[in-house]
N, CA, C, O and the ligand as a Tripos MOL2 file, in Angstrom:
@<TRIPOS>MOLECULE
protein
  233   231    59     0     0
PROTEIN
NO_CHARGES

@<TRIPOS>ATOM
      1 N          50.8070  -96.9530  -78.1520 N.3       1 MET1
      2 CA         51.0570  -98.0710  -77.2220 C.3       1 MET1
      3 C          52.0330  -97.6560  -76.1310 C.2       1 MET1
      4 O          53.1700  -98.1230  -76.0810 O.2       1 MET1
      5 N          51.5750  -96.7890  -75.2800 N.am      2 ALA2
      6 CA         52.4310  -96.3520  -74.1850 C.3       2 ALA2
      7 C          52.5570  -97.4710  -73.1620 C.2       2 ALA2
      8 O          51.6000  -98.1960  -72.8890 O.2       2 ALA2
      9 N          53.7200  -97.5950  -72.6180 N.am      3 GLU3
     10 CA         53.9090  -98.6300  -71.6110 C.3       3 GLU3
     11 C          53.8330  -98.0430  -70.1970 C.2       3 GLU3
     12 O          54.3670  -96.9690  -69.9210 O.2       3 GLU3
     13 N          53.1690  -98.7650  -69.3310 N.am      4 ALA4
     14 CA         53.0310  -98.3640  -67.9310 C.3       4 ALA4
     15 C          52.4680  -96.9570  -67.7820 C.2       4 ALA4
     16 O          52.9350  -96.1770  -66.9530 O.2       4 ALA4
     17 N          51.4710  -96.6420  -68.5840 N.am      5 GLU5
     18 CA         50.8910  -95.2980  -68.4770 C.3       5 GLU5
     19 C          49.8610  -95.2360  -67.3500 C.2       5 GLU5
     20 O          48.8450  -95.9320  -67.3690 O.2       5 GLU5
     21 N          50.1490  -94.3960  -66.3880 N.am      6 THR6
     22 CA         49.2070  -94.2140  -65.2920 C.3       6 THR6
     23 C          48.8970  -92.7290  -65.1810 C.2       6 THR6
     24 O          49.6040  -91.8960  -65.7480 O.2       6 THR6
     25 N          47.8590  -92.4090  -64.4640 N.am      7 GLU7
     26 CA         47.4490  -91.0180  -64.3480 C.3       7 GLU7
     27 C          48.5680  -90.1680  -63.7630 C.2       7 GLU7
     28 O          49.1120  -90.4820  -62.7050 O.2       7 GLU7
     29 N          48.9020  -89.1010  -64.4540 N.am      8 GLY8
     30 CA         49.9370  -88.1980  -63.9720 C.3       8 GLY8
     31 C          51.3250  -88.5950  -64.4140 C.2       8 GLY8
     32 O          52.2380  -87.7710  -64.3690 O.2       8 GLY8
     33 N          51.5140  -89.8240  -64.8370 N.am      9 ALA9
     34 CA         52.8400  -90.2620  -65.2550 C.3       9 ALA9
     35 C          53.2220  -89.6010  -66.5670 C.2       9 ALA9
     36 O          52.4010  -89.4810  -67.4770 O.2       9 ALA9
     37 N          54.4560  -89.1800  -66.6560 N.am     10 GLY10
     38 CA         54.9380  -88.6010  -67.8940 C.3      10 GLY10
     39 C          54.6210  -87.1240  -68.0400 C.2      10 GLY10
     40 O          54.9980  -86.5090  -69.0370 O.2      10 GLY10
     41 N          53.9310  -86.5410  -67.0580 N.am     11 ALA11
     42 CA         53.6400  -85.1090  -67.1340 C.3      11 ALA11
     43 C          54.9200  -84.3150  -66.8990 C.2      11 ALA11
     44 O          55.7590  -84.6830  -66.0760 O.2      11 ALA11
     45 N          55.0470  -83.2340  -67.6320 N.am     12 THR12
     46 CA         56.2140  -82.3820  -67.4330 C.3      12 THR12
     47 C          55.7700  -80.9330  -67.2540 C.2      12 THR12
     48 O          54.6610  -80.5540  -67.6280 O.2      12 THR12
     49 N          56.6450  -80.1530  -66.6850 N.am     13 ALA13
     50 CA         56.3890  -78.7220  -66.5020 C.3      13 ALA13
     51 C          57.7240  -78.0110  -66.6450 C.2      13 ALA13
     52 O          58.7850  -78.6230  -66.5210 O.2      13 ALA13
     53 N          57.6600  -76.7160  -66.9050 N.am     14 VAL14
     54 CA         58.8970  -75.9390  -67.0110 C.3      14 VAL14
     55 C          59.1510  -75.2270  -65.6830 C.2      14 VAL14
     56 O          58.3040  -74.4910  -65.1760 O.2      14 VAL14
     57 N          60.3240  -75.4670  -65.1470 N.am     15 ASP15
     58 CA         60.7700  -74.7930  -63.9290 C.3      15 ASP15
     59 C          60.9180  -73.2990  -64.2510 C.2      15 ASP15
     60 O          61.7470  -72.9300  -65.0830 O.2      15 ASP15
     61 N          60.1200  -72.4310  -63.5970 N.am     16 PRO16
     62 CA         60.1680  -71.0080  -63.9430 C.3      16 PRO16
     63 C          61.4730  -70.3260  -63.5300 C.2      16 PRO16
     64 O          61.7780  -69.2300  -64.0020 O.2      16 PRO16
     65 N          62.2290  -70.9600  -62.6660 N.am     17 VAL17
     66 CA         63.4700  -70.3520  -62.1890 C.3      17 VAL17
     67 C          64.6040  -70.5860  -63.1830 C.2      17 VAL17
     68 O          65.2860  -69.6400  -63.5760 O.2      17 VAL17
     69 N          64.8100  -71.8300  -63.5890 N.am     18 CYS18
     70 CA         65.9530  -72.1450  -64.4520 C.3      18 CYS18
     71 C          65.5300  -72.5690  -65.8590 C.2      18 CYS18
     72 O          66.3780  -72.8700  -66.6990 O.2      18 CYS18
     73 N          64.2060  -72.5940  -66.1170 N.am     19 GLN19
     74 CA         63.6590  -72.9290  -67.4390 C.3      19 GLN19
     75 C          63.8990  -74.3790  -67.8420 C.2      19 GLN19
     76 O          63.7370  -74.7300  -69.0100 O.2      19 GLN19
     77 N          64.2720  -75.2030  -66.9110 N.am     20 MET20
     78 CA         64.4830  -76.6120  -67.2020 C.3      20 MET20
     79 C          63.1330  -77.3210  -67.2660 C.2      20 MET20
     80 O          62.2150  -76.9790  -66.5210 O.2      20 MET20
     81 N          63.0120  -78.3010  -68.1480 N.am     21 THR21
     82 CA         61.7970  -79.1200  -68.1710 C.3      21 THR21
     83 C          61.9320  -80.1850  -67.0980 C.2      21 THR21
     84 O          62.9050  -80.9390  -67.0720 O.2      21 THR21
     85 N          60.9530  -80.2390  -66.2200 N.am     22 VAL22
     86 CA         61.0060  -81.2050  -65.1240 C.3      22 VAL22
     87 C          59.8580  -82.1900  -65.2340 C.2      22 VAL22
     88 O          58.7530  -81.8270  -65.6360 O.2      22 VAL22
     89 N          60.1210  -83.4230  -64.8810 N.am     23 ALA23
     90 CA         59.0700  -84.4310  -64.8260 C.3      23 ALA23
     91 C          58.2990  -84.2420  -63.5240 C.2      23 ALA23
     92 O          58.8870  -84.1260  -62.4480 O.2      23 ALA23
     93 N          56.9750  -84.2130  -63.6400 N.am     24 VAL24
     94 CA         56.1490  -84.0130  -62.4610 C.3      24 VAL24
     95 C          55.9200  -85.3560  -61.7710 C.2      24 VAL24
     96 O          55.3260  -86.2720  -62.3400 O.2      24 VAL24
     97 N          56.4000  -85.4500  -60.5480 N.am     25 ALA25
     98 CA         56.2470  -86.6750  -59.7670 C.3      25 ALA25
     99 C          55.8220  -86.3050  -58.3480 C.2      25 ALA25
    100 O          55.7640  -85.1280  -57.9910 O.2      25 ALA25
    101 N          55.5310  -87.3150  -57.5540 N.am     26 ASP26
    102 CA         55.0660  -87.0640  -56.1860 C.3      26 ASP26
    103 C          56.0680  -86.2610  -55.3720 C.2      26 ASP26
    104 O          55.6860  -85.4860  -54.4950 O.2      26 ASP26
    105 N          57.3320  -86.4450  -55.6610 N.am     27 ASP27
    106 CA         58.3560  -85.7730  -54.8620 C.3      27 ASP27
    107 C          58.9460  -84.5400  -55.5640 C.2      27 ASP27
    108 O          59.9750  -84.0100  -55.1430 O.2      27 ASP27
    109 N          58.2920  -84.0970  -56.6240 N.am     28 THR28
    110 CA         58.7570  -82.8860  -57.3030 C.3      28 THR28
    111 C          58.4470  -81.6670  -56.4380 C.2      28 THR28
    112 O          57.3070  -81.4900  -56.0080 O.2      28 THR28
    113 N          59.4500  -80.8240  -56.1780 N.am     29 PRO29
    114 CA         59.1640  -79.6050  -55.4100 C.3      29 PRO29
    115 C          58.1200  -78.7470  -56.1390 C.2      29 PRO29
    116 O          58.2460  -78.4830  -57.3350 O.2      29 PRO29
    117 N          57.1000  -78.3200  -55.4060 N.am     30 THR30
    118 CA         55.9660  -77.5890  -55.9930 C.3      30 THR30
    119 C          55.6450  -76.3550  -55.1620 C.2      30 THR30
    120 O          55.7430  -76.3770  -53.9350 O.2      30 THR30
    121 N          55.2630  -75.2880  -55.8370 N.am     31 SER31
    122 CA         54.7200  -74.1200  -55.1500 C.3      31 SER31
    123 C          53.4590  -73.6770  -55.8730 C.2      31 SER31
    124 O          53.3790  -73.7400  -57.1000 O.2      31 SER31
    125 N          52.4780  -73.2290  -55.1050 N.am     32 VAL32
    126 CA         51.2650  -72.6920  -55.7130 C.3      32 VAL32
    127 C          51.3030  -71.1850  -55.5430 C.2      32 VAL32
    128 O          51.4590  -70.6660  -54.4380 O.2      32 VAL32
    129 N          51.1560  -70.4980  -56.6620 N.am     33 HIS33
    130 CA         51.1680  -69.0380  -56.6350 C.3      33 HIS33
    131 C          50.0590  -68.5350  -57.5500 C.2      33 HIS33
    132 O          50.0020  -68.9030  -58.7230 O.2      33 HIS33
    133 N          49.1780  -67.6960  -57.0140 N.am     34 GLY34
    134 CA         48.0700  -67.1620  -57.8130 C.3      34 GLY34
    135 C          47.1670  -68.2530  -58.3610 C.2      34 GLY34
    136 O          46.6270  -68.1210  -59.4600 O.2      34 GLY34
    137 N          47.0000  -69.3300  -57.6020 N.am     35 GLY35
    138 CA         46.1090  -70.4040  -58.0220 C.3      35 GLY35
    139 C          46.7160  -71.3570  -59.0420 C.2      35 GLY35
    140 O          46.0430  -72.2620  -59.5350 O.2      35 GLY35
    141 N          47.9930  -71.1480  -59.3570 N.am     36 GLN36
    142 CA         48.6760  -71.9790  -60.3570 C.3      36 GLN36
    143 C          49.8060  -72.7370  -59.6770 C.2      36 GLN36
    144 O          50.5320  -72.1810  -58.8520 O.2      36 GLN36
    145 N          49.9470  -74.0010  -60.0280 N.am     37 ALA37
    146 CA         51.0300  -74.7950  -59.4610 C.3      37 ALA37
    147 C          52.2740  -74.6780  -60.3350 C.2      37 ALA37
    148 O          52.1900  -74.7410  -61.5620 O.2      37 ALA37
    149 N          53.4010  -74.5110  -59.7080 N.am     38 TYR38
    150 CA         54.6840  -74.4580  -60.4080 C.3      38 TYR38
    151 C          55.5630  -75.5800  -59.8850 C.2      38 TYR38
    152 O          55.5560  -75.8950  -58.6950 O.2      38 TYR38
    153 N          56.3200  -76.1760  -60.7980 N.am     39 TYR39
    154 CA         57.1690  -77.3150  -60.4430 C.3      39 TYR39
    155 C          58.6270  -76.9410  -60.6530 C.2      39 TYR39
    156 O          58.9670  -76.1580  -61.5400 O.2      39 TYR39
    157 N          59.4750  -77.5150  -59.8220 N.am     40 PHE40
    158 CA         60.8910  -77.1440  -59.8290 C.3      40 PHE40
    159 C          61.7880  -78.3620  -59.9270 C.2      40 PHE40
    160 O          61.4290  -79.4640  -59.5110 O.2      40 PHE40
    161 N          62.9820  -78.1310  -60.4970 N.am     41 CYS41
    162 CA         63.9350  -79.2300  -60.6600 C.3      41 CYS41
    163 C          64.5360  -79.6350  -59.3300 C.2      41 CYS41
    164 O          64.9610  -80.7750  -59.1450 O.2      41 CYS41
    165 N          64.5650  -78.6790  -58.3980 N.am     42 CYS42
    166 CA         65.2240  -78.9360  -57.1260 C.3      42 CYS42
    167 C          64.6940  -77.9510  -56.0780 C.2      42 CYS42
    168 O          64.0900  -76.9340  -56.4160 O.2      42 CYS42
    169 N          64.9280  -78.2660  -54.8240 N.am     43 VAL43
    170 CA         64.4290  -77.4280  -53.7260 C.3      43 VAL43
    171 C          65.0220  -76.0110  -53.7580 C.2      43 VAL43
    172 O          64.2890  -75.0560  -53.5020 O.2      43 VAL43
    173 N          66.2980  -75.8380  -54.0580 N.am     44 PRO44
    174 CA         66.8160  -74.4650  -54.1430 C.3      44 PRO44
    175 C          66.0530  -73.5930  -55.1480 C.2      44 PRO44
    176 O          65.8440  -72.4070  -54.8920 O.2      44 PRO44
    177 N          65.6350  -74.1610  -56.2830 N.am     45 CYS45
    178 CA         64.8380  -73.3960  -57.2460 C.3      45 CYS45
    179 C          63.4810  -73.0380  -56.6390 C.2      45 CYS45
    180 O          62.9930  -71.9220  -56.8130 O.2      45 CYS45
    181 N          62.8840  -73.9760  -55.9360 N.am     46 GLN46
    182 CA         61.5950  -73.7200  -55.2930 C.3      46 GLN46
    183 C          61.7330  -72.6020  -54.2620 C.2      46 GLN46
    184 O          60.8770  -71.7210  -54.1740 O.2      46 GLN46
    185 N          62.8090  -72.6440  -53.4880 N.am     47 LYS47
    186 CA         63.0120  -71.6270  -52.4540 C.3      47 LYS47
    187 C          63.2440  -70.2630  -53.0730 C.2      47 LYS47
    188 O          62.7650  -69.2530  -52.5570 O.2      47 LYS47
    189 N          63.9740  -70.2280  -54.1740 N.am     48 ALA48
    190 CA         64.2120  -68.9590  -54.8660 C.3      48 ALA48
    191 C          62.8930  -68.3880  -55.3670 C.2      48 ALA48
    192 O          62.6620  -67.1820  -55.2820 O.2      48 ALA48
    193 N          62.0330  -69.2500  -55.8860 N.am     49 PHE49
    194 CA         60.7260  -68.8120  -56.3740 C.3      49 PHE49
    195 C          59.8590  -68.3060  -55.2280 C.2      49 PHE49
    196 O          59.2380  -67.2490  -55.3380 O.2      49 PHE49
    197 N          59.8140  -69.0470  -54.1410 N.am     50 ASP50
    198 CA         58.9940  -68.6650  -52.9910 C.3      50 ASP50
    199 C          59.4220  -67.3150  -52.4270 C.2      50 ASP50
    200 O          58.6010  -66.5480  -51.9240 O.2      50 ASP50
    201 N          60.7030  -67.0430  -52.5180 N.am     51 LYS51
    202 CA         61.2530  -65.8100  -51.9750 C.3      51 LYS51
    203 C          60.7600  -64.5960  -52.7650 C.2      51 LYS51
    204 O          60.4730  -63.5410  -52.2000 O.2      51 LYS51
    205 N          60.6700  -64.7730  -54.0890 N.am     52 ASP52
    206 CA         60.3000  -63.6340  -54.9400 C.3      52 ASP52
    207 C          59.6360  -64.1300  -56.2360 C.2      52 ASP52
    208 O          60.2300  -64.0740  -57.3130 O.2      52 ASP52
    209 N          58.3950  -64.6130  -56.1080 N.am     53 PRO53
    210 CA         57.7180  -65.2150  -57.2760 C.3      53 PRO53
    211 C          57.6220  -64.2660  -58.4680 C.2      53 PRO53
    212 O          57.7800  -64.6880  -59.6140 O.2      53 PRO53
    213 N          57.3630  -62.9900  -58.2020 N.am     54 ALA54
    214 CA         57.1530  -62.0280  -59.2920 C.3      54 ALA54
    215 C          58.3700  -61.9460  -60.2240 C.2      54 ALA54
    216 O          58.2390  -61.6540  -61.4120 O.2      54 ALA54
    217 N          59.5300  -62.2040  -59.6680 N.am     55 ARG55
    218 CA         60.7560  -62.1280  -60.4430 C.3      55 ARG55
    219 C          60.8090  -63.1740  -61.5550 C.2      55 ARG55
    220 O          61.4550  -62.9780  -62.5840 O.2      55 ARG55
    221 N          60.1090  -64.2970  -61.3220 N.am     56 TYR56
    222 CA         60.2090  -65.4120  -62.2650 C.3      56 TYR56
    223 C          58.9830  -65.5770  -63.1510 C.2      56 TYR56
    224 O          58.9370  -66.4560  -64.0120 O.2      56 TYR56
    225 N          57.9820  -64.7150  -62.9290 N.am     57 LEU57
    226 CA         56.7650  -64.8270  -63.7180 C.3      57 LEU57
    227 C          56.7310  -63.7580  -64.7920 C.2      57 LEU57
    228 O          57.2880  -62.6740  -64.6200 O.2      57 LEU57
    229 N          56.0770  -64.0640  -65.8990 N.am     58 PRO58
    230 CA         56.0190  -63.0960  -66.9910 C.3      58 PRO58
    231 C          55.2090  -61.8470  -66.6090 C.2      58 PRO58
    232 O          55.0640  -60.9330  -67.4210 O.2      58 PRO58
    233 ZN         65.4820  -75.3440  -61.4740 Zn       59 ZN59
@<TRIPOS>BOND
     1     1     2 1
     2     2     3 1
     3     3     4 2
     4     3     5 am
     5     5     6 1
     6     6     7 1
     7     7     8 2
     8     7     9 am
     9     9    10 1
    10    10    11 1
    11    11    12 2
    12    11    13 am
    13    13    14 1
    14    14    15 1
    15    15    16 2
    16    15    17 am
    17    17    18 1
    18    18    19 1
    19    19    20 2
    20    19    21 am
    21    21    22 1
    22    22    23 1
    23    23    24 2
    24    23    25 am
    25    25    26 1
    26    26    27 1
    27    27    28 2
    28    27    29 am
    29    29    30 1
    30    30    31 1
    31    31    32 2
    32    31    33 am
    33    33    34 1
    34    34    35 1
    35    35    36 2
    36    35    37 am
    37    37    38 1
    38    38    39 1
    39    39    40 2
    40    39    41 am
    41    41    42 1
    42    42    43 1
    43    43    44 2
    44    43    45 am
    45    45    46 1
    46    46    47 1
    47    47    48 2
    48    47    49 am
    49    49    50 1
    50    50    51 1
    51    51    52 2
    52    51    53 am
    53    53    54 1
    54    54    55 1
    55    55    56 2
    56    55    57 am
    57    57    58 1
    58    58    59 1
    59    59    60 2
    60    59    61 am
    61    61    62 1
    62    62    63 1
    63    63    64 2
    64    63    65 am
    65    65    66 1
    66    66    67 1
    67    67    68 2
    68    67    69 am
    69    69    70 1
    70    70    71 1
    71    71    72 2
    72    71    73 am
    73    73    74 1
    74    74    75 1
    75    75    76 2
    76    75    77 am
    77    77    78 1
    78    78    79 1
    79    79    80 2
    80    79    81 am
    81    81    82 1
    82    82    83 1
    83    83    84 2
    84    83    85 am
    85    85    86 1
    86    86    87 1
    87    87    88 2
    88    87    89 am
    89    89    90 1
    90    90    91 1
    91    91    92 2
    92    91    93 am
    93    93    94 1
    94    94    95 1
    95    95    96 2
    96    95    97 am
    97    97    98 1
    98    98    99 1
    99    99   100 2
   100    99   101 am
   101   101   102 1
   102   102   103 1
   103   103   104 2
   104   103   105 am
   105   105   106 1
   106   106   107 1
   107   107   108 2
   108   107   109 am
   109   109   110 1
   110   110   111 1
   111   111   112 2
   112   111   113 am
   113   113   114 1
   114   114   115 1
   115   115   116 2
   116   115   117 am
   117   117   118 1
   118   118   119 1
   119   119   120 2
   120   119   121 am
   121   121   122 1
   122   122   123 1
   123   123   124 2
   124   123   125 am
   125   125   126 1
   126   126   127 1
   127   127   128 2
   128   127   129 am
   129   129   130 1
   130   130   131 1
   131   131   132 2
   132   131   133 am
   133   133   134 1
   134   134   135 1
   135   135   136 2
   136   135   137 am
   137   137   138 1
   138   138   139 1
   139   139   140 2
   140   139   141 am
   141   141   142 1
   142   142   143 1
   143   143   144 2
   144   143   145 am
   145   145   146 1
   146   146   147 1
   147   147   148 2
   148   147   149 am
   149   149   150 1
   150   150   151 1
   151   151   152 2
   152   151   153 am
   153   153   154 1
   154   154   155 1
   155   155   156 2
   156   155   157 am
   157   157   158 1
   158   158   159 1
   159   159   160 2
   160   159   161 am
   161   161   162 1
   162   162   163 1
   163   163   164 2
   164   163   165 am
   165   165   166 1
   166   166   167 1
   167   167   168 2
   168   167   169 am
   169   169   170 1
   170   170   171 1
   171   171   172 2
   172   171   173 am
   173   173   174 1
   174   174   175 1
   175   175   176 2
   176   175   177 am
   177   177   178 1
   178   178   179 1
   179   179   180 2
   180   179   181 am
   181   181   182 1
   182   182   183 1
   183   183   184 2
   184   183   185 am
   185   185   186 1
   186   186   187 1
   187   187   188 2
   188   187   189 am
   189   189   190 1
   190   190   191 1
   191   191   192 2
   192   191   193 am
   193   193   194 1
   194   194   195 1
   195   195   196 2
   196   195   197 am
   197   197   198 1
   198   198   199 1
   199   199   200 2
   200   199   201 am
   201   201   202 1
   202   202   203 1
   203   203   204 2
   204   203   205 am
   205   205   206 1
   206   206   207 1
   207   207   208 2
   208   207   209 am
   209   209   210 1
   210   210   211 1
   211   211   212 2
   212   211   213 am
   213   213   214 1
   214   214   215 1
   215   215   216 2
   216   215   217 am
   217   217   218 1
   218   218   219 1
   219   219   220 2
   220   219   221 am
   221   221   222 1
   222   222   223 1
   223   223   224 2
   224   223   225 am
   225   225   226 1
   226   226   227 1
   227   227   228 2
   228   227   229 am
   229   229   230 1
   230   230   231 1
   231   231   232 2
@<TRIPOS>SUBSTRUCTURE
     1 MET1         2 RESIDUE 1 A MET
     2 ALA2         6 RESIDUE 1 A ALA
     3 GLU3        10 RESIDUE 1 A GLU
     4 ALA4        14 RESIDUE 1 A ALA
     5 GLU5        18 RESIDUE 1 A GLU
     6 THR6        22 RESIDUE 1 A THR
     7 GLU7        26 RESIDUE 1 A GLU
     8 GLY8        30 RESIDUE 1 A GLY
     9 ALA9        34 RESIDUE 1 A ALA
    10 GLY10       38 RESIDUE 1 A GLY
    11 ALA11       42 RESIDUE 1 A ALA
    12 THR12       46 RESIDUE 1 A THR
    13 ALA13       50 RESIDUE 1 A ALA
    14 VAL14       54 RESIDUE 1 A VAL
    15 ASP15       58 RESIDUE 1 A ASP
    16 PRO16       62 RESIDUE 1 A PRO
    17 VAL17       66 RESIDUE 1 A VAL
    18 CYS18       70 RESIDUE 1 A CYS
    19 GLN19       74 RESIDUE 1 A GLN
    20 MET20       78 RESIDUE 1 A MET
    21 THR21       82 RESIDUE 1 A THR
    22 VAL22       86 RESIDUE 1 A VAL
    23 ALA23       90 RESIDUE 1 A ALA
    24 VAL24       94 RESIDUE 1 A VAL
    25 ALA25       98 RESIDUE 1 A ALA
    26 ASP26      102 RESIDUE 1 A ASP
    27 ASP27      106 RESIDUE 1 A ASP
    28 THR28      110 RESIDUE 1 A THR
    29 PRO29      114 RESIDUE 1 A PRO
    30 THR30      118 RESIDUE 1 A THR
    31 SER31      122 RESIDUE 1 A SER
    32 VAL32      126 RESIDUE 1 A VAL
    33 HIS33      130 RESIDUE 1 A HIS
    34 GLY34      134 RESIDUE 1 A GLY
    35 GLY35      138 RESIDUE 1 A GLY
    36 GLN36      142 RESIDUE 1 A GLN
    37 ALA37      146 RESIDUE 1 A ALA
    38 TYR38      150 RESIDUE 1 A TYR
    39 TYR39      154 RESIDUE 1 A TYR
    40 PHE40      158 RESIDUE 1 A PHE
    41 CYS41      162 RESIDUE 1 A CYS
    42 CYS42      166 RESIDUE 1 A CYS
    43 VAL43      170 RESIDUE 1 A VAL
    44 PRO44      174 RESIDUE 1 A PRO
    45 CYS45      178 RESIDUE 1 A CYS
    46 GLN46      182 RESIDUE 1 A GLN
    47 LYS47      186 RESIDUE 1 A LYS
    48 ALA48      190 RESIDUE 1 A ALA
    49 PHE49      194 RESIDUE 1 A PHE
    50 ASP50      198 RESIDUE 1 A ASP
    51 LYS51      202 RESIDUE 1 A LYS
    52 ASP52      206 RESIDUE 1 A ASP
    53 PRO53      210 RESIDUE 1 A PRO
    54 ALA54      214 RESIDUE 1 A ALA
    55 ARG55      218 RESIDUE 1 A ARG
    56 TYR56      222 RESIDUE 1 A TYR
    57 LEU57      226 RESIDUE 1 A LEU
    58 PRO58      230 RESIDUE 1 A PRO
    59 ZN59       233 GROUP 0 **** ****
């Protein structure tokens, strides 16, 4: 019995820069790399990833 469940609500992702779990929302900083979307806790993490994605990927 989830309350107010809408498509995409409650989705989470792990920020590859700081390993924090972030809630995916319309205003979540996002980068697409190699066909995969990555989500970030904040814009500085997104910028760090964009600068050198390979550093943060396995
Ligand atoms: Zn972060």
